[in-house]
C-alpha positions in Angstrom: 72.3 -44.2 36.6 73.9 -47.6 36.8 76.9 -48.5 38.9 79.2 -51.4 38.1 82.1 -52.6 40.3 85.2 -53.7 38.6 85.8 -56.6 41.0 84.3 -57.9 44.1 86.5 -60.4 46.0 85.0 -62.8 48.5 81.8 -60.7 48.7 83.7 -58.2 50.9 86.5 -56.4 49.0 85.7 -53.9 46.2 88.5 -53.3 43.7 88.3 -50.4 41.4 90.8 -50.5 38.6 92.2 -47.4 36.8 94.9 -46.7 34.3 95.4 -42.9 34.6 98.3 -40.6 35.1 97.3 -39.9 38.6 94.3 -40.7 40.9 91.9 -37.8 41.3 89.3 -37.1 44.0 86.6 -38.2 41.6 88.2 -41.7 41.4 88.3 -42.0 45.2 84.7 -40.8 45.4 83.7 -43.5 42.9 85.1 -46.2 45.1 83.5 -44.8 48.2 80.1 -44.7 46.4 80.5 -48.3 45.6 81.3 -49.1 49.2 78.3 -47.2 50.5 75.7 -48.4 48.0 76.8 -52.0 48.3 77.2 -52.0 52.0 80.8 -53.1 51.8 83.5 -52.0 54.2 86.9 -52.4 52.4 88.0 -51.2 49.0 91.2 -50.9 46.9 91.7 -48.3 44.2 94.4 -49.6 41.9 96.2 -47.5 39.3 98.0 -49.5 36.7 99.7 -46.4 35.2 101.9 -45.9 38.4 105.6 -46.5 37.8 105.6 -49.0 40.6 102.3 -50.8 41.1 102.4 -50.8 44.9 102.5 -47.0 44.8 99.3 -47.1 42.7 97.3 -48.9 45.3 95.0 -46.9 47.7 93.2 -48.7 50.5 89.9 -47.3 51.9 87.9 -48.6 54.8 84.3 -47.4 55.4 83.7 -47.1 59.1 79.9 -47.0 59.5 80.1 -47.1 63.3 81.7 -43.7 63.3 79.3 -42.0 60.9 76.9 -41.0 63.6 79.7 -39.8 65.9 81.1 -37.4 63.3 77.8 -36.2 61.8 78.4 -37.7 58.4 80.2 -40.5 56.6 83.5 -41.6 58.1 86.2 -43.1 56.0 89.5 -44.4 57.3 92.4 -44.0 55.0 95.1 -46.5 55.6 98.1 -47.2 53.4 98.2 -50.5 51.7 100.3 -53.1 53.6 103.9 -53.2 52.4 106.4 -55.9 53.0 109.6 -54.7 54.6 112.2 -56.6 52.7 
């Protein structure tokens, strides 16, 4: 099986682009797989079908230093940064 990232920014940020009605667990799993296999830490899952683009962005951070503490993979789910204007 072959894996292809949609975008890799600065050698650190993986961006997975979707255009679906709603993000499913399989889409998030795809992003997390890219992070694990590539050894990257930060990823964005962007859905261009969202009514407002910023609501279609999910940020995921792979926390490898916690994996051994929790007995498995640890993923931090933090919302994308939003400007408070």
